[in-house]
C-alpha positions as CSV (number, residue, x, y, z in Angstrom):
1,M,0.1,0.1,0.2
2,I,1.0,3.6,-1.2
3,T,1.4,6.1,1.9
4,G,2.7,9.3,2.5
5,R,2.4,12.7,0.6
6,P,0.5,13.0,-2.8
7,T,3.4,12.7,-4.5
8,Y,4.8,9.5,-6.0
9,I,7.6,8.1,-8.4
10,P,5.9,6.6,-11.2
11,E,8.3,3.5,-11.4
12,A,8.0,3.0,-7.9
13,L,4.0,2.7,-8.0
14,V,4.7,-0.5,-10.6
15,G,4.3,-3.9,-8.7
16,R,2.0,-2.2,-5.5
17,T,-1.4,-1.6,-4.8
18,L,-3.9,1.4,-4.7
19,G,-6.7,0.1,-3.1
20,K,-8.3,-2.6,-5.2
21,F,-5.9,-1.6,-7.8
22,H,-2.9,-4.0,-8.8
23,V,-0.5,-1.5,-10.7
24,Q,1.0,-3.8,-13.7
25,E,2.9,-1.6,-15.8
26,I,3.5,2.1,-17.3
27,I,1.8,2.7,-20.5
28,G,1.8,6.2,-21.0
29,R,3.5,9.5,-20.4
30,G,2.3,12.9,-20.8
31,G,2.6,16.7,-19.5
32,M,-0.2,16.2,-17.6
33,G,0.5,12.7,-15.7
34,V,1.7,9.3,-16.4
35,V,-1.0,6.4,-16.9
36,F,-0.6,3.0,-15.9
37,K,-2.1,-0.4,-16.6
38,V,-3.5,-1.6,-13.2
39,W,-5.7,-5.2,-12.6
40,D,-9.0,-4.4,-10.6
41,T,-8.8,-7.1,-8.3
42,L,-12.7,-6.8,-7.4
43,E,-14.2,-7.3,-10.8
44,D,-11.1,-9.1,-12.1
45,R,-10.5,-7.5,-15.4
46,P,-7.6,-4.5,-16.6
47,K,-8.1,-0.9,-16.5
48,A,-6.1,2.1,-16.8
49,I,-5.4,4.7,-14.3
50,K,-3.9,8.5,-14.8
51,M,-2.0,10.2,-11.8
52,V,-3.5,13.7,-10.9
53,P,-0.9,16.0,-10.4
54,P,-0.3,17.1,-6.7
55,E,-0.4,20.6,-7.3
56,L,-3.9,20.0,-8.7
57,A,-5.0,18.1,-5.8
58,T,-4.2,20.9,-3.3
59,S,-5.6,23.4,-5.2
60,P,-9.5,23.3,-3.8
61,L,-10.7,25.7,-7.0
62,A,-8.6,23.5,-9.4
63,F,-9.9,20.4,-7.9
64,E,-13.4,21.3,-8.3
65,D,-13.0,22.3,-11.9
66,L,-11.3,19.0,-12.5
67,K,-14.0,17.0,-10.9
68,R,-16.8,18.8,-12.9
69,E,-14.4,17.9,-16.2
70,I,-14.4,14.3,-15.1
71,S,-18.0,14.0,-14.4
72,L,-19.3,15.6,-17.5
73,A,-16.4,12.9,-19.5
74,S,-17.8,10.1,-17.5
75,G,-21.3,10.8,-19.7
76,I,-20.3,10.1,-23.1
77,I,-20.7,6.5,-23.7
78,H,-19.8,5.6,-27.3
79,P,-17.8,2.6,-28.9
80,N,-15.0,5.3,-30.3
81,V,-14.9,7.3,-26.9
82,V,-12.4,5.5,-24.1
83,K,-14.9,5.3,-21.1
84,V,-13.9,7.5,-18.4
85,L,-15.3,5.3,-14.9
86,S,-14.4,7.4,-11.9
87,L,-12.1,9.7,-10.0
88,E,-10.8,8.1,-6.9
89,A,-8.3,8.7,-4.1
90,Q,-5.7,6.5,-2.2
91,D,-3.4,7.5,1.0
92,G,-3.7,11.0,-0.4
93,Q,-2.9,10.3,-4.3
94,Y,-5.8,11.3,-6.6
95,F,-6.2,9.0,-10.2
96,I,-8.4,8.9,-12.8
97,V,-10.1,5.2,-13.5
98,M,-10.5,4.7,-17.3
99,E,-11.3,1.8,-19.6
100,F,-8.1,-0.5,-20.5
101,I,-7.9,-0.4,-24.2
102,E,-5.4,-3.2,-25.7
103,G,-3.7,-1.5,-28.8
104,E,-1.4,1.6,-29.6
105,S,-1.9,4.9,-30.2
106,L,-1.9,6.5,-34.0
107,E,1.5,8.0,-32.9
108,K,2.7,4.7,-32.1
109,K,1.4,3.2,-35.4
110,M,2.6,6.0,-37.5
111,A,6.1,5.7,-36.2
112,W,6.2,2.0,-37.1
113,T,5.5,2.5,-40.7
114,K,8.5,3.0,-43.1
115,E,7.3,6.2,-44.9
116,R,6.2,7.5,-41.6
117,R,2.5,7.8,-42.6
118,L,-0.5,5.8,-43.2
119,K,-2.5,4.4,-46.1
120,E,-5.3,7.0,-47.7
121,A,-8.3,4.2,-47.0
122,D,-6.7,3.5,-43.3
123,V,-6.8,6.9,-42.5
124,I,-10.3,7.5,-43.7
125,R,-11.9,4.5,-41.8
126,I,-10.0,5.7,-38.5
127,M,-11.0,9.3,-38.9
128,K,-14.5,8.6,-39.8
129,K,-14.8,6.5,-36.3
130,T,-13.2,9.0,-34.5
131,A,-15.6,11.7,-35.9
132,D,-18.1,9.3,-34.6
133,G,-17.1,9.3,-31.3
134,V,-16.4,13.3,-31.3
135,V,-19.8,14.2,-32.7
136,E,-21.3,12.2,-29.3
137,A,-19.4,14.4,-27.1
138,H,-20.2,17.4,-29.1
139,A,-24.2,16.4,-28.9
140,R,-23.3,16.6,-24.6
141,M,-21.7,20.4,-25.3
142,I,-18.2,18.8,-24.5
143,I,-15.1,19.8,-26.7
144,H,-12.2,17.7,-26.4
145,R,-9.5,20.8,-27.4
146,D,-6.8,18.4,-27.2
147,L,-7.1,16.0,-30.5
148,K,-4.0,14.4,-31.7
149,P,-2.7,11.2,-32.8
150,R,-1.5,10.5,-29.3
151,N,-4.8,10.9,-28.2
152,I,-6.2,8.2,-30.8
153,M,-6.0,4.4,-30.3
154,E,-6.7,1.5,-32.3
155,A,-7.6,-1.2,-30.7
156,K,-6.4,-4.8,-31.7
157,N,-9.5,-5.8,-32.7
158,G,-9.5,-3.1,-35.3
159,E,-11.9,-0.6,-33.1
160,V,-11.0,3.2,-32.8
161,K,-10.8,5.0,-29.3
162,V,-10.4,8.8,-28.8
163,L,-8.9,9.2,-25.2
164,D,-8.7,12.2,-22.7
165,F,-12.0,14.3,-23.6
166,G,-11.1,17.5,-22.2
167,I,-9.7,16.2,-19.0
168,S,-6.0,17.0,-20.1
169,H,-6.6,20.1,-21.3
170,R,-8.4,21.0,-17.8
171,M,-5.6,19.3,-16.4
172,G,-3.3,22.0,-18.4
173,R,-5.3,25.1,-17.8
174,S,-5.3,24.5,-13.9
175,M,-1.5,24.0,-13.9
176,T,-1.0,27.4,-16.1
177,E,-3.3,29.2,-13.4
178,L,-1.6,27.9,-10.5
179,T,1.9,27.7,-11.9
180,G,2.0,30.5,-14.9
181,V,3.6,28.4,-17.0
182,N,1.3,27.8,-20.3
183,N,0.6,24.2,-20.1
184,T,-2.4,23.8,-22.4
185,G,-2.7,22.2,-25.5
186,T,-0.1,21.2,-28.1
187,W,0.6,23.6,-30.5
188,P,0.7,22.1,-33.7
189,Y,-2.9,20.9,-33.2
190,M,-4.4,24.2,-31.6
191,A,-6.5,26.0,-33.8
192,P,-5.9,30.1,-34.6
193,E,-8.4,31.1,-31.9
194,Q,-6.5,29.0,-29.4
195,L,-3.7,31.0,-30.2
196,S,-4.8,34.3,-30.7
197,N,-7.8,36.4,-29.7
198,N,-8.1,37.7,-33.6
199,F,-10.1,34.6,-34.6
200,G,-13.1,34.9,-31.9
201,R,-14.2,32.8,-29.4
202,E,-13.2,28.9,-28.9
203,D,-16.1,26.6,-29.6
204,Q,-16.3,22.9,-31.2
205,Q,-14.5,24.2,-34.2
206,V,-11.6,23.6,-32.5
207,D,-11.9,19.9,-32.7
208,I,-12.5,20.3,-36.2
209,W,-9.4,22.2,-37.0
210,A,-6.9,19.6,-34.6
211,M,-8.8,16.8,-37.0
212,G,-7.6,18.3,-40.0
213,V,-4.1,18.4,-38.6
214,T,-4.0,14.9,-37.6
215,M,-5.4,13.9,-40.9
216,Y,-2.6,15.8,-42.8
217,Q,-0.4,14.4,-40.4
218,L,-1.5,10.9,-40.9
219,L,-1.5,10.7,-44.6
220,S,2.0,12.7,-45.1
221,G,4.1,12.3,-41.7
222,D,4.5,16.2,-41.7
223,I,2.7,18.7,-40.0
224,P,0.8,21.4,-41.8
225,F,2.3,24.4,-39.8
226,R,5.7,24.6,-38.8
227,N,5.4,27.2,-35.8
228,R,2.5,29.2,-33.9
229,E,3.3,32.2,-36.4
230,Q,2.0,30.3,-39.3
231,I,-1.1,28.7,-37.7
232,I,-2.0,32.6,-37.0
233,D,-0.6,34.4,-40.2
234,L,-3.8,34.4,-42.5
235,K,-1.2,34.2,-45.4
236,E,0.3,30.9,-44.4
237,K,-1.3,28.1,-45.8
238,P,-0.3,24.3,-45.5
239,F,1.6,22.5,-48.6
240,P,-0.8,20.7,-50.8
241,L,-1.1,16.8,-49.8
242,K,0.5,14.1,-51.9
243,H,-0.3,10.4,-53.0
244,V,-3.9,11.3,-51.9
245,S,-7.0,11.7,-54.1
246,R,-8.4,15.0,-54.4
247,K,-11.6,14.5,-52.3
248,T,-9.5,13.8,-49.1
249,S,-7.2,16.8,-49.7
250,L,-10.6,18.8,-50.0
251,I,-11.8,17.3,-46.6
252,V,-8.7,18.0,-44.8
253,L,-8.0,21.8,-46.1
254,K,-11.3,22.5,-45.4
255,C,-10.8,21.6,-41.7
256,L,-7.9,23.7,-41.6
257,E,-9.3,26.5,-43.0
258,K,-8.2,29.9,-40.7
259,D,-11.5,31.6,-41.8
260,R,-14.0,30.0,-39.7
261,K,-16.9,30.9,-42.1
262,K,-15.3,28.6,-44.5
263,R,-14.3,25.7,-42.0
264,Y,-16.4,22.6,-41.5
265,Q,-19.2,24.2,-38.9
266,H,-19.9,20.8,-36.9
267,M,-18.4,17.7,-36.9
268,V,-21.3,15.8,-38.2
269,E,-20.3,17.6,-41.4
270,V,-16.7,15.9,-41.5
271,L,-18.5,12.3,-40.6
272,R,-20.5,12.6,-43.3
273,D,-18.0,13.7,-46.1
274,L,-15.7,11.0,-44.7
275,E,-18.4,8.4,-44.7
276,A,-19.3,9.1,-48.5
277,L,-15.6,8.9,-49.0
278,E,-14.9,5.7,-47.4
279,K,-17.5,4.2,-49.8
280,V,-15.9,5.8,-52.6
281,L,-12.1,4.6,-51.9
282,G,-14.0,1.0,-50.6
283,D,-15.6,0.9,-54.1
284,A,-12.2,1.3,-55.6
285,E,-10.1,-0.5,-53.8
286,E,-12.7,-3.9,-54.7
287,K,-12.8,-3.3,-58.3
288,E,-9.0,-3.3,-58.1
289,Q,-8.8,-6.9,-56.5
290,R,-11.9,-8.1,-58.4
291,P,-10.1,-11.2,-60.2
292,S,-9.7,-11.1,-63.8
293,L,-11.2,-13.7,-66.4
294,S,-7.9,-15.4,-67.0
295,E,-7.5,-15.9,-63.3
296,L,-10.8,-17.4,-63.0
297,L,-10.9,-19.6,-66.4
298,E,-8.5,-22.1,-67.4
299,W,-6.6,-20.5,-70.7
300,P,-7.9,-22.5,-73.7
301,R,-11.4,-21.8,-72.1
302,A,-10.8,-18.0,-71.2
303,V,-9.8,-17.4,-75.2
304,A,-13.0,-19.1,-76.1
305,A,-14.9,-16.8,-73.7
306,A,-13.3,-13.8,-74.9
307,V,-14.0,-14.7,-78.4
308,L,-17.5,-15.2,-77.7
309,I,-18.2,-12.2,-75.8
310,L,-16.6,-9.9,-78.8
311,A,-18.5,-11.3,-81.1
312,V,-21.6,-11.0,-79.4
313,V,-20.8,-7.1,-78.6
314,F,-19.9,-6.6,-82.1
315,L,-23.4,-7.8,-83.8
316,Y,-25.4,-6.2,-80.8
317,Y,-23.8,-3.0,-81.6
318,S,-23.8,-3.5,-85.7
319,L,-27.7,-4.1,-85.5
320,K,-28.4,-1.2,-82.9
321,M,-26.6,1.6,-84.5
322,N,-27.3,0.6,-88.1
323,R,-30.8,-0.9,-87.3
324,T,-32.2,1.3,-90.4
325,F,-29.8,0.6,-92.8
326,R,-28.9,-2.7,-95.0
327,Y,-25.3,-3.8,-95.0
328,D,-24.0,-5.6,-98.3
329,M,-22.9,-8.6,-96.7
330,D,-21.0,-9.4,-99.7
331,L,-17.3,-9.4,-98.4
332,K,-16.3,-9.9,-102.0
333,T,-17.7,-6.4,-102.9
334,A,-16.9,-4.7,-99.8
335,A,-13.6,-5.5,-97.6
336,V,-15.3,-3.8,-94.3
337,L,-18.6,-3.0,-93.4
338,P,-19.9,0.5,-94.3
339,M,-20.7,3.0,-91.4
340,S,-24.6,3.6,-91.4
341,E,-26.2,7.4,-92.0
342,A,-27.3,6.9,-88.7
343,R,-24.1,5.9,-87.1
344,Q,-22.6,8.5,-88.8
345,E,-24.6,11.1,-87.3
346,Y,-24.3,9.8,-84.0
347,E,-20.5,10.0,-83.9
348,N,-20.9,13.4,-85.0
349,Y,-22.8,14.6,-82.3
350,I,-20.5,12.8,-79.6
351,K,-17.7,14.6,-80.9
352,E,-19.5,18.1,-80.9
353,A,-20.5,17.2,-77.2
354,E,-17.1,16.0,-76.1
355,A,-15.9,19.5,-77.6
356,A,-18.2,21.5,-75.7
357,A,-17.2,20.0,-72.7
358,G,-13.8,20.1,-73.0
359,R,-14.2,24.5,-73.7
360,G,-16.3,24.2,-70.5
361,D,-19.7,24.7,-72.1
362,F,-21.9,22.0,-70.5
363,P,-25.4,23.3,-71.3
364,T,-24.4,22.8,-75.2
365,A,-22.6,19.5,-74.5
366,I,-25.7,18.3,-73.2
367,S,-27.9,19.5,-76.1
368,F,-25.7,17.7,-78.8
369,L,-26.0,14.5,-76.4
370,D,-30.0,14.7,-76.4
371,K,-29.6,14.6,-80.1
372,A,-27.5,11.7,-80.2
373,K,-30.2,9.6,-77.9
374,N,-32.5,9.7,-80.8
375,T,-30.1,7.7,-82.9
376,A,-29.2,5.6,-80.1
377,A,-29.0,5.6,-76.1
378,T,-26.1,3.8,-75.8
379,P,-24.9,3.2,-72.0
380,R,-21.6,5.3,-72.8
381,L,-24.0,8.3,-73.7
382,V,-26.1,7.7,-70.8
383,K,-23.2,7.7,-68.4
384,R,-21.8,11.2,-69.9
385,S,-25.1,13.2,-70.0
386,R,-25.3,12.1,-66.2
387,E,-21.7,13.6,-65.8
388,F,-22.4,16.6,-67.6
389,T,-25.6,17.1,-65.8
390,A,-24.2,16.8,-62.6
391,R,-21.3,19.6,-63.8
392,V,-24.1,22.3,-64.7
393,Q,-26.0,21.5,-61.2
394,N,-22.8,21.8,-59.4
395,Q,-22.0,25.2,-60.8
396,D,-25.7,26.2,-60.5
397,I,-25.4,25.3,-56.7
398,K,-22.3,27.3,-56.1
399,N,-23.8,30.5,-58.1
400,D,-27.2,30.1,-56.2
401,S,-25.5,29.8,-52.8
402,R,-23.2,32.8,-53.2
403,E,-26.3,34.8,-54.0
404,L,-28.3,33.3,-51.0
405,T,-25.1,34.1,-48.6
406,A,-25.2,37.7,-49.6
407,F,-28.8,37.7,-49.4
408,L,-28.5,36.0,-45.5
409,E,-26.0,38.9,-44.4
410,G,-28.1,41.8,-45.6
411,P,-31.2,43.4,-44.0
412,A,-34.0,41.0,-44.6
413,T,-36.3,39.6,-41.8
414,Q,-35.8,36.5,-40.4
415,G,-39.0,35.0,-41.9
416,E,-37.6,36.2,-45.3
417,K,-34.0,34.4,-44.6
418,I,-36.1,31.2,-43.5
419,E,-38.2,31.2,-46.9
420,K,-35.2,31.4,-49.1
421,S,-33.1,29.1,-47.3
422,R,-36.2,26.3,-47.4
423,L,-36.2,27.0,-51.3
424,F,-32.8,26.7,-51.8
425,L,-33.1,23.2,-50.0
426,E,-35.9,22.0,-51.7
427,K,-34.2,22.9,-55.1
428,Y,-30.9,20.9,-54.5
429,K,-31.0,18.7,-51.3
430,S,-32.1,15.5,-52.9
431,L,-29.0,15.8,-55.7
432,S,-27.1,12.6,-55.8
433,D,-24.4,13.5,-58.4
434,A,-23.0,16.5,-56.3
435,D,-19.1,17.0,-55.7
436,T,-17.8,17.0,-51.9
437,E,-17.6,20.6,-52.5
438,T,-21.2,21.2,-53.3
439,Q,-22.4,18.8,-51.0
440,A,-20.5,20.8,-48.2
441,L,-22.4,24.1,-49.3
442,I,-25.3,22.4,-49.2
443,S,-25.0,21.2,-45.3
444,Q,-23.6,24.9,-44.8
445,I,-26.9,26.3,-45.9
446,Q,-28.8,23.7,-44.0
447,A,-27.0,24.2,-41.1
448,G,-27.9,28.0,-41.3
449,L,-31.6,27.3,-42.0
450,D,-31.3,25.3,-38.6
451,Q,-29.6,28.2,-36.6
452,L,-32.7,30.6,-38.3
453,Q,-35.3,28.0,-36.8
454,L,-34.2,27.6,-33.4
455,K,-36.7,28.3,-31.0
456,S,-36.1,30.9,-27.9
457,V,-37.1,29.2,-24.6
458,P,-36.6,30.5,-21.1
459,M,-33.8,29.5,-18.6
460,T,-36.1,27.2,-17.0
461,D,-36.4,25.3,-20.3
462,V,-32.6,24.5,-20.7
463,A,-30.9,21.3,-19.7
464,G,-30.1,21.3,-16.1
465,E,-26.2,20.7,-16.1
466,I,-25.9,23.7,-19.0
467,V,-27.6,26.0,-16.6
468,T,-25.1,24.8,-13.9
469,G,-22.1,25.7,-16.3
470,Y,-23.5,28.9,-17.1
471,Y,-23.8,30.2,-13.9
472,N,-20.3,28.9,-12.8
473,K,-18.8,30.8,-16.0
474,I,-20.2,34.2,-14.6
475,R,-19.8,33.2,-11.2
476,R,-17.3,35.7,-11.1
477,V,-16.3,38.3,-13.6
478,E,-13.7,41.0,-13.7
479,V,-13.2,44.0,-15.8
480,P,-10.6,45.7,-16.2
481,G,-9.9,49.4,-17.3
482,L,-11.5,51.2,-14.1
483,P,-10.2,55.0,-13.9
484,E,-8.2,55.5,-11.1
485,G,-10.0,57.1,-7.8
486,I,-13.5,55.9,-9.4
487,R,-15.6,53.3,-6.8
488,V,-18.4,51.3,-8.2
489,L,-20.7,49.5,-5.3
490,G,-23.6,47.9,-5.2
491,I,-26.4,45.6,-6.8
492,L,-26.9,45.6,-11.0
493,R,-29.7,43.4,-12.6
494,L,-29.5,42.6,-15.9
495,K,-31.4,40.5,-18.5
496,L,-29.4,38.7,-21.2
497,Q,-30.3,36.5,-24.3
498,V,-27.8,33.5,-25.3
499,S,-27.9,32.9,-28.9
500,A,-27.5,29.2,-30.8
501,K,-23.8,29.5,-30.3
502,G,-23.6,30.4,-26.5
503,T,-23.1,34.0,-27.3
504,I,-24.6,36.9,-24.9
505,S,-26.6,40.0,-25.4
506,V,-27.5,42.1,-22.9
507,Q,-31.0,43.3,-23.6
508,T,-31.6,45.6,-20.0
509,I,-29.7,47.4,-17.5
510,D,-31.2,47.8,-13.7
511,D,-28.7,50.2,-12.4
512,T,-31.0,51.9,-9.6
513,A,-29.3,49.8,-6.9
514,L,-25.7,50.8,-8.1
515,K,-23.6,53.7,-6.8
516,I,-21.1,55.5,-8.8
517,T,-18.0,57.8,-7.0
518,D,-18.1,59.9,-10.5
519,Q,-21.5,60.3,-12.2
520,N,-19.8,61.5,-15.0
521,Q,-18.5,58.3,-15.6
522,A,-21.6,56.2,-15.2
523,A,-22.5,55.6,-19.0
524,A,-18.9,54.5,-19.8
525,I,-18.7,52.2,-17.1
526,K,-21.7,50.5,-17.7
527,Q,-20.5,50.2,-21.2
528,M,-17.7,48.3,-20.2
529,I,-19.6,45.9,-17.9
530,V,-21.9,45.2,-21.4
531,R,-18.5,44.6,-23.7
532,K,-16.9,42.2,-21.4
533,L,-19.9,40.4,-20.6
534,N,-20.6,40.1,-24.3
535,T,-17.0,38.4,-24.7
536,V,-18.2,35.6,-22.5
537,S,-18.3,32.7,-24.0
538,L,-21.0,29.9,-23.0
539,A,-22.1,26.4,-24.5
540,S,-24.4,26.3,-27.2
541,P,-27.8,25.9,-25.4
542,R,-30.2,22.8,-25.4
543,D,-33.4,22.2,-24.0
544,K,-34.2,18.9,-21.8
545,N,-34.5,16.6,-24.8
546,N,-31.1,17.6,-25.8
547,A,-32.6,19.8,-28.5
548,P,-30.6,22.9,-29.8
549,V,-32.5,26.2,-28.4
550,K,-31.7,29.8,-28.4
551,V,-32.4,31.7,-24.7
552,K,-34.4,34.9,-23.8
553,D,-34.8,36.8,-21.0
554,W,-32.5,35.3,-18.6
555,P,-32.7,37.4,-15.5
556,V,-29.1,38.2,-13.7
557,T,-27.8,39.7,-10.4
558,F,-24.6,40.7,-9.8
559,K,-23.0,42.0,-6.7
560,V,-20.7,45.1,-7.8
561,G,-17.4,46.0,-6.0
562,T,-14.1,47.4,-7.2
563,F,-10.5,46.2,-6.6
564,Q,-7.2,48.2,-7.7
565,S,-8.1,49.1,-11.2
566,K,-11.1,46.3,-11.7
567,I,-14.5,46.2,-11.4
568,I,-15.6,42.9,-9.8
569,L,-19.2,40.9,-10.4
570,L,-20.0,38.7,-8.3
571,N,-23.3,36.4,-9.4
572,E,-25.5,35.9,-6.8
573,G,-27.7,33.5,-9.0
């Protein structure tokens, strides 16, 4: 049994016992703790434990934050997320108990390969499952904030597991607050908004960015940016990915958009694109692996079958393409079969259609193909007609989406914006031949419509754990910049609204119980308070059925005081 102060030497714990856990080996090390494989002697099965740094355990405020984060993480039940089971203590040492996974991290998996990168199909398969797990966490308002190859494992049975949902980030943030040394995040995987205030507040898009960096690294063996400055520099772009399909590259680069409007807005959009891409890659791989005729048949029978097939095909098209004209079958008077007028007309239309497509004039190309159909609707013609029509539709969608985006950013009413978005989706949502970029545009319009249609509810209809998080977020707010010699004291009553994205807007202010020593500064001081509250970032609100909503008329009362050059707002609930 380990006894003594809440400090430990990791190697010394191996072979010892912590309560019901027998420590077997060290399976991981990181900036925020050592992970051990242990044997649960009561349940008779392996588990993993992660030690909590002693500095956190001895800080009441930091430890409460960590407990709350662990409680949230333990609520994620998904086959692609490692289960967080509990927080336990033994002889003054705190540790987090987790599900044990027999496997290796993507970091190790990549290191074992000769090229230091993984196959494209494997990356898409792994990251699709990763995205699936993250979607579940985001639905519960939980952001990972430290996705990277080290925190994604592939089990021996092929299952994919995401580790450390929010926990390592919470530890790093608390250690930064306690020591003054920045321990938060891992910079190659941190989004611009995590490194600079110029990119807005952090939200679930930071996990989408980290997903893009992780995919980029797994596919290329390298990271997209060499330092922090490149991440926040809008002029810096990642080098193009090599050895991967264009669709894969588009998904990765969209995750890495520094302009957050161009980046995927929700992880479910990434998941949909990865699912579609996995199917395309799977079909291509199946086609490549399909055995040839010569592999299935013995050589003499293969030759005979090939000759028979060619003869049938030749006869079929000869009859189909020349059905309105007779050939002179006397081979003594004709060395070859003459081309009928119908077939010649068909070939000319096809030639004109291909030439128009080469110029990018797909409507004209389609008109020539329609004329060719009057002669013969061959499989080749049907396929090309479908391809050209899809190109026209994709271009129409892009043009219409640009017009719709400009309309939505204009002064129209909410009802007009909803109606315009609905008409767009009714016209284009059911298209089956849309390319990846066009599908992303449609998803973006759908997400915007969902936001416009969200209902506004009172705070009493919001899920309890989210409400608790809101009050914890604003239990103490500091407003810097108070002019020297001015004092503010009393009570401030506000009515707030919370948008679907968790942004606050102050609706009304009751300052009748607020005393300001310099009344000439009263308006400026209230403006300072409003600006500060508007920068507070809350979780996206959801009702008790886990449906996204907006919050209206949230009454909040603050006790107000001053300390040094700051106004201190203490939430009374």
